[in-house]
MARLUMBA-472370 format. One record per residue: y, x, z of N, C-alpha, C in turn. Coordinates in pm, whole numbers, padded with zeros to 5 digits, always signed. Layout:
<atoms>
YXZYXZYXZ;...
</atoms>
This chain:
<atoms>
-01580+02428-05780-01482+02488-05692-01399+02400-05598;-01347+02286-05731-01299+02179-05668-01298+02068-05525;-01487+02082-05516-01538+01994-05475-01609+02079-05326;-01532+02208-05339-01585+02307-05242-01501+02299-05130;-01331+02351-05200-01231+02320-05135-01191+02196-05058;-01215+02094-05129-01213+01983-05055-01271+01933-04915;-01434+01998-04975-01461+01965-04861-01460+02094-04752;-01428+02164-04738-01344+02250-04665-01233+02169-04579;-01153+02149-04678-01038+02123-04630-01077+01983-04510;-01179+01903-04546-01228+01763-04502-01271+01859-04361;-01332+01922-04366-01406+01988-04212-01284+02061-04131;-01218+02139-04198-01069+02172-04085-01030+02099-04062;-00943+01961-04127-00939+01852-04088-00991+01788-03929;-01125+01781-03972-01198+01696-03862-01199+01810-03754;-01240+01930-03785-01231+01974-03586-01130+01977-03564;-01031+02000-03643-00856+02032-03609-00866+01890-03510;-00838+01751-03585-00865+01640-03534-00968+01632-03358;-01069+01698-03345-01173+01668-03241-01092+01788-03126;-01013+01870-03150-00940+01978-03082-00819+01852-03010;-00753+01841-03135-00676+01753-03083-00684+01631-02974;-00774+01575-03019-00826+01481-02926-00882+01512-02784;-00934+01617-02772-00991+01706-02623-00845+01768-02564;-00737+01746-02647-00634+01800-02562-00552+01714-02477;-00557+01591-02573-00460+01515-02498-00527+01368-02414;-00649+01331-02474-00738+01274-02362-00797+01304-02240;-00745+01308-02143-00820+01343-02022-00836+01271-01926;-00932+01236-01902-01006+01112-01842-00923+01082-01658;-00878+01012-01624-00857+00990-01524-00962+01003-01395;-00898+01049-01294-01042+01099-01159-01062+00956-01131;-01181+00978-01071-01241+00867-01002-01313+00942-00883;-01327+00793-00806-01379+00866-00672-01544+00826-00678;-01671+00834-00603-01771+00815-00598-01847+00709-00643;-01766+00605-00588-01775+00478-00682-01734+00426-00833;-01668+00512-00861-01657+00478-01004-01518+00434-01021;-01392+00419-00951-01275+00325-00921-01204+00464-00972;-01084+00416-01038-01020+00499-01100-00902+00510-00967;-00839+00641-00976-00769+00662-00889-00658+00718-00935;-00548+00622-00923-00384+00616-00986-00311+00739-00962;-00247+00802-01101-00147+00903-01062-00018+00837-01038;-00001+00705-01034+00115+00660-00975+00054+00522-00895;+00181+00508-00801+00154+00388-00720+00318+00358-00655;+00284+00213-00594+00403+00152-00522+00313+00074-00351;+00425+00128-00234+00379+00091-00160+00479+00055-00105;+00475-00113-00077+00545-00238-00058+00559-00293+00096;+00625-00280+00187+00614-00285+00284+00761-00391+00365;+00668-00487+00410+00756-00608+00456+00742-00641+00592;+00876-00625+00668+00891-00671+00794+00922-00791+00809;+00867-00855+00912+00882-01046+00860+00843-01064+01082;+00884-01195+01076+00815-01242+01222+00820-01390+01142;+00676-01470+01226+00704-01597+01250+00789-01696+01328;+00904-01598+01370+01015-01656+01450+01129-01662+01382;+01102-01579+01273+01263-01603+01157+01227-01708+01066;+01359-01765+01050+01341-01902+00957+01389-01836+00792;+01382-01721+00754+01404-01658+00631+01301-01600+00580;+01218-01598+00677+01102-01478+00676+00999-01548+00549;+00936-01706+00563+00841-01764+00514+00853-01733+00321;+00988-01712+00318+01006-01717+00183+00979-01559+00105;+00977-01468+00172+00972-01362+00152+00791-01342+00187;+00744-01376+00294+00600-01390+00340+00569-01441+00180;+00609-01528+00144+00540-01617+00022+00541-01500-00113;+00658-01454-00129+00687-01386-00241+00624-01238-00219;+00571-01178-00129+00429-01078-00129+00350-01137-00172;+00308-01254-00138+00175-01290-00151+00179-01324-00315;+00255-01365-00390+00261-01398-00528+00258-01251-00620;+00339-01163-00564+00352-01034-00625+00225-00933-00631;+00202-00950-00469+00016-00926-00475-00092-00939-00531;-00111-01119-00596-00143-01138-00732-00131-01100-00822;-00055-01114-00843-00018-01067-00976-00007-00914-01030;-00033-00833-00956-00016-00683-01005-00157-00671-00918;-00216-00718-00870-00359-00693-00866-00419-00748-01018;-00404-00850-01028-00466-00911-01195-00453-00855-01285;-00303-00756-01275-00271-00704-01384-00349-00561-01356;-00404-00511-01235-00507-00369-01255-00382-00281-01188;-00268-00303-01137-00178-00207-01084-00167-00154-00950;-00140-00010-00962-00197+00054-00808-00051+00000-00711;-00016-00124-00714+00046-00147-00606-00004-00258-00478;+00073-00117-00353-00046-00170-00227+00131-00256-00141;+00049-00369-00090+00153-00437+00019+00093-00457+00158;+00173-00440+00244+00169-00418+00346+00297-00528+00460;+00227-00585+00512+00366-00705+00631+00316-00642+00800;+00424-00615+00817+00413-00577+00926+00509-00655+01041;+00456-00769+01145+00510-00811+01196+00591-00768+01315;+00743-00796+01299+00804-00743+01426+00827-00803+01579;+00872-00783+01678+00819-00854+01808+01005-00884+01808;+01061-00857+01790+01211-00868+01870+01253-01026+01850;+01188-01101+01753+01206-01220+01791+01105-01319+01835;+01057-01247+01938+00960-01325+01981+01002-01405+02096;+01143-01365+02176+01201-01414+02257+01278-01583+02226;+01246-01580+02148+01334-01782+02115+01252-01826+02134;+01125-01807+02200+01026-01940+02241+00899-01950+02146;+00918-01819+02027+00752-01825+01998+00709-01712+01967;+00609-01674+02032+00544-01589+02006+00468-01528+01904;+00475-01439+01846+00424-01406+01706+00303-01331+01748;+00213-01384+01744+00048-01263+01780+00017-01205+01675;+00070-01224+01558+00000-01050+01490+00141-00973+01490;+00261-00965+01633+00379-00864+01604+00321-00760+01684;+00353-00659+01720+00377-00522+01765+00479-00456+01775;+00491-00373+01919+00634-00345+01909+00623-00225+01808;+00481-00125+01821+00526-00015+01723+00535-00045+01564;+00505-00166+01540+00587-00190+01396+00726-00215+01428;+00790-00256+01545+00925-00285+01523+01002-00098+01571;+00938-00018+01584+00973+00100+01600+00977+00184+01469;+00827+00130+01416+00857+00146+01245+00994+00124+01160;+01019+00017+01262+01082-00025+01128+01230+00036+01171;+01243+00045+01303+01375+00177+01374+01402+00274+01269;+01305+00351+01271+01281+00460+01194+01330+00438+01030;+01302+00334+00972+01377+00315+00859+01487+00289+00857;+01542+00244+00943+01697+00198+00971+01784+00308+01022;+01750+00410+01063+01795+00536+01093+01764+00611+00959;+01682+00664+00872+01660+00724+00796+01763+00619+00646;+01772+00484+00659+01830+00448+00545+01997+00414+00603;+02033+00508+00670+02164+00473+00818+02215+00318+00816;+02106+00270+00838+02179+00079+00840+02189+00089+00995;+02301-00025+01022+02363-00043+01135+02241-00070+01232;+02156-00171+01179+02092-00276+01256+01951-00290+01164;+01875-00334+01206+01721-00357+01118+01759-00533+01088;+01672-00590+01050+01680-00725+00988+01550-00758+00965;+01508-00917+00953+01409-00964+00846+01456-01081+00753;+01353-01065+00689+01254-01036+00601+01347-00907+00555;+01282-00776+00559+01317-00641+00484+01209-00598+00380;+01201-00557+00320+01144-00514+00212+01178-00369+00164;+01059-00303+00152+01045-00095+00130+00987-00121+00079;+01069-00049-00064+00961+00053-00144+00953+00151-00173;+00782+00248-00134+00792+00374-00148+00864+00445-00043;+00945+00369+00035+01003+00417+00152+01150+00528+00158;+01179+00483+00016+01273+00492-00040+01426+00427-00112;+01369+00288-00094+01417+00133-00124+01437+00043-00078;+01573-00001-00023+01500-00141+00090+01612-00185+00022;+01612-00355+00089+01659-00479+00044+01623-00564+00088;+01627-00713+00068+01588-00809+00170+01476-00875+00078;+01380-00922+00203+01258-00904+00148+01244-01040+00034;+01304-01115+00038+01310-01259-00028+01350-01214-00173;+01404-01142-00212+01456-01108-00364+01391-01063-00466;+01301-01174-00505+01175-01077-00620+01239-00977-00734;+01388-01029-00778+01413-00849-00889+01458-00789-00819;+01494-00780-00704+01509-00623-00655+01354-00587-00652;+01256-00653-00588+01162-00586-00551+01089-00528-00666;+01071-00612-00793+01008-00578-00923+01067-00488-00946;+01220-00469-00973+01281-00318-00989+01222-00200-00950;+01227-00185-00786+01192-00117-00730+01036-00031-00753;+00966-00114-00771+00825-00091-00822+00807-00051-00963;+00876-00157-01024+00862-00059-01130+00950+00058-01194;+01008+00122-01129+01074+00268-01076+00956+00313-00986;+00913+00278-00903+00824+00379-00813+00711+00394-00909;+00668+00290-00984+00528+00345-01081+00571+00415-01227;+00681+00490-01246+00737+00546-01322+00721+00686-01319;+00685+00702-01144+00692+00862-01099+00514+00866-01070;+00530+00991-01080+00402+01059-01034+00366+01073-00923;+00247+01034-00823+00193+01089-00720+00258+01228-00644;+00287+01295-00521+00301+01442-00524+00154+01454-00457;+00122+01377-00406-00013+01414-00349-00116+01283-00372;-00278+01342-00357-00348+01263-00374-00451+01246-00289;-00521+01099-00247-00580+01095-00159-00689+01015-00206;-00809+01105-00180-00951+01074-00174-00974+00959-00068;-01047+00802-00128-01081+00738-00015-01238+00775-00013;-01326+00828+00069-01450+00806-00007-01569+00690+00091;-01481+00629+00183-01566+00519+00211-01465+00435+00362;-01514+00360+00399-01498+00284+00504-01580+00218+00575;-01654+00253+00662-01754+00192+00724-01713+00115+00877;-01781-00012+00859-01777-00057+00976-01880-00063+01062;-01855+00016+01203-01861+00053+01318-01963-00043+01384;-01867-00192+01440-01906-00302+01472-01774-00365+01458;-01747-00478+01576-01671-00584+01521-01549-00566+01582;-01487-00439+01625-01387-00401+01668-01348-00266+01584;-01425-00203+01518-01418-00041+01502-01425+00001+01318;-01375+00042+01220-01418+00097+01134-01355+00280+01123;-01447+00315+01055-01421+00430+01020-01378+00495+00871;-01318+00567+00881-01280+00583+00733-01305+00764+00698;-01378+00800+00592-01336+00922+00570-01299+00966+00444;-01231+01061+00441-01124+01069+00366-01086+01226+00315;-01030+01248+00175-00972+01374+00157-00834+01373+00134;-00777+01476+00116-00606+01464+00051-00633+01619-00041;-00524+01593-00115-00526+01713-00198-00350+01750-00176;-00289+01856-00200-00185+01900-00194-00091+01845-00110;-00154+01878+00047-00077+01853+00138+00000+01884+00179;+00134+01846+00218+00259+01855+00210+00294+01899+00316;+00442+01962+00349+00492+02008+00477+00586+01895+00556;+00590+01880+00657+00642+01788+00729+00596+01592+00672;+00444+01610+00663+00385+01537+00604+00319+01472+00694;+00286+01302+00686+00224+01218+00777+00120+01136+00723;-00030+01130+00726-00113+01030+00657-00103+00913+00759;-00072+00803+00719-00056+00649+00741-00183+00579+00695;-00278+00506+00788-00416+00427+00769-00347+00303+00833;-00364+00198+00697-00331+00067+00762-00406-00053+00733;-00479-00080+00807-00595-00263+00769-00496-00347+00759;-00505-00418+00626-00470-00518+00631-00545-00670+00614;-00503-00784+00642-00571-00912+00655-00511-01014+00563;-00585-01032+00447-00517-01161+00387-00566-01329+00420;-00490-01416+00376-00508-01524+00387-00551-01609+00532;-00366-01557+00615-00390-01590+00745-00296-01744+00741;-00341-01822+00827-00250-01915+00833-00212-01982+00973;-00078-01977+01034-00050-02066+01164+00052-02136+01152;-00013-02283+01288+00060-02341+01251+00196-02305+01410;+00293-02346+01373+00433-02274+01438+00471-02437+01502;+00522-02378+01638+00522-02515+01747+00641-02493+01782;+00696-02397+01843+00857-02347+01843+00902-02253+01792;+01065-02218+01817+01138-02182+01761+01204-02186+01634;+01237-02105+01546+01308-02113+01409+01259-02194+01295;+01103-02176+01312+00975-02217+01209+00897-02334+01283;+00954-02417+01401+00898-02523+01461+00832-02658+01365;+00684-02667+01389+00654-02790+01280+00567-02723+01131;+00605-02643+01099+00561-02558+00977+00441-02483+00967;+00372-02497+00883+00228-02366+00862+00275-02295+00782;+00257-02118+00858+00269-02040+00763+00199-01959+00704;+00201-01933+00583+00080-01855+00523+00116-01703+00513;+00024-01599+00554+00031-01469+00567+00000-01385+00481;+00005-01329+00413-00010-01230+00304-00060-01045+00393;-00191-00967+00363-00170-00859+00368-00066-00796+00527;-00136-00894+00655-00131-00858+00720-00145-00738+00832;-00057-00649+00844-00089-00525+00921-00177-00527+01055;-00299-00550+01062-00381-00563+01215-00430-00446+01287;-00426-00292+01219-00414-00190+01283-00359-00131+01208;-00290-00008+01237-00208+00082+01222-00252+00208+01317;-00218+00352+01232-00242+00473+01295-00203+00606+01182;-00176+00688+01258-00143+00821+01182-00200+00935+01200;-00188+01036+01127-00260+01163+01171-00208+01277+01074;-00168+01381+01123-00133+01518+01022-00237+01590+00992;-00333+01552+00971-00463+01660+01002-00487+01668+00822;-00472+01839+00796-00449+01868+00620-00583+01864+00544;-00699+01874+00630-00792+01920+00543-00889+01742+00576;-01040+01761+00466-01076+01646+00483-01144+01578+00634;-01101+01468+00607-01159+01446+00782-01186+01292+00761;-01208+01255+00902-01263+01134+00957-01156+01046+01006;-01149+00924+01008-01001+00828+01087-01106+00741+01167;-01096+00699+01297-01125+00565+01341-01016+00455+01389;-01026+00328+01334-00967+00262+01353-00974+00153+01454;-00944+00087+01565-00985-00040+01622-00862-00140+01578;-00986-00234+01506-00906-00368+01451-00936-00533+01582;-00862-00621+01550-00895-00714+01606-01060-00750+01605;-01109-00786+01704-01244-00915+01723-01228-00981+01577;-01108-01061+01580-01140-01206+01523-01071-01190+01387;-01070-01039+01291-01019-01005+01213-01132-01033+01084;-01125-01103+00996-01234-01136+00875-01260-01011+00799;-01339-00913+00764-01375-00791+00685-01338-00826+00568;-01427-00928+00519-01401-00982+00423-01313-01026+00288;-01194-01029+00409-01024-01051+00377-00960-00913+00387;-01019-00800+00431-00949-00696+00482-00988-00573+00378;-00849-00520+00366-00827-00398+00302-00766-00241+00340;-00824-00160+00319-00784-00028+00397-00685+00015+00277;-00552+00058+00363-00474+00120+00312-00446+00271+00350;-00445+00331+00283-00357+00500+00302-00287+00560+00229;-00219+00620+00272-00060+00649+00229-00025+00793+00308;+00066+00881+00247+00083+00991+00277+00258+01030+00267;+00371+00999+00389+00456+00959+00399+00556+01109+00486;+00615+01147+00413+00745+01222+00497+00778+01189+00643;+00767+01287+00696+00801+01198+00849+00968+01220+00878;+01042+01340+00819+01173+01278+00804+01274+01200+00723;+01204+01228+00587+01291+01134+00473+01220+00991+00502;+01128+01032+00560+01039+00837+00517+00997+00822+00393;+00992+00920+00301+00957+00914+00159+00811+00901+00150;+00720+00800+00065+00605+00798+00082+00537+00862-00091;+00482+00971-00095+00425+01060-00176+00305+01018-00256;+00228+00905-00187+00109+00925-00254+00027+00795-00204;-00065+00776-00247-00155+00651-00153-00254+00600-00218;-00345+00500-00168-00481+00499-00228-00540+00360-00167;-00606+00274-00199-00636+00131-00119-00807+00125-00155;-00858+00050-00027-01031+00075-00065-01067-00053+00007;-01086-00206-00054-01146-00320-00024-01250-00279+00128;-01267-00357+00229-01381-00362+00344-01418-00519+00330;-01573-00455+00360-01662-00599+00300-01766-00584+00412;-01844-00640+00458-01926-00680+00560-02044-00664+00465;-02129-00571+00454-02260-00571+00385-02361-00707+00436;
</atoms>
């Protein structure tokens, strides 16, 4: 009889443990390629310029942070926008665009800044600081990674149509009001010799430079065509897609996909 009670007790304990495991072990969602789609994220945006003598330190920091977070498989996505308001000092930054200056100006309004500046780093559209400040960057990223994403972005694929066009197939869950979906193609491993301006005589290395940027308010699964520079190296490029409130500029979800020419 005692043995029967022991067997019944063991069986109950075993079944209970199975129920408990099934309740607490929820596998992360995956895309069709089997990649884990994170429930937390951090989008790090750097506004920089080849004409700014304070910017190389921020560019280098962005590169180091990108390598460190990637090595630890953390969902942190880096974008470097080259602004154009330094071009008048004698050196034209070929990676700069007026649209990136306008984007920074919108952040300036959101943060109630008297003026924009470089290098400026912004995390999840909600925290801004001098882009070469590593401790501020790490603190902001840590805080961002402690919060759940409000929007899930599923990147089905990024297909190279030709030397200057890629097609993105995507889906978005929980599309929020006043939300914009941003698409950015970033390129790594870029360097340039600077002949004039504040950085004259230096060779600058650039990381995750935004080479194409476009947005949409489409609420359902859809496609996006992006035009990229013909000289861009696809094997050194990534697609970053992130959802953002158009008024507050707060970023509420993000995903990344490597681009490679097969």
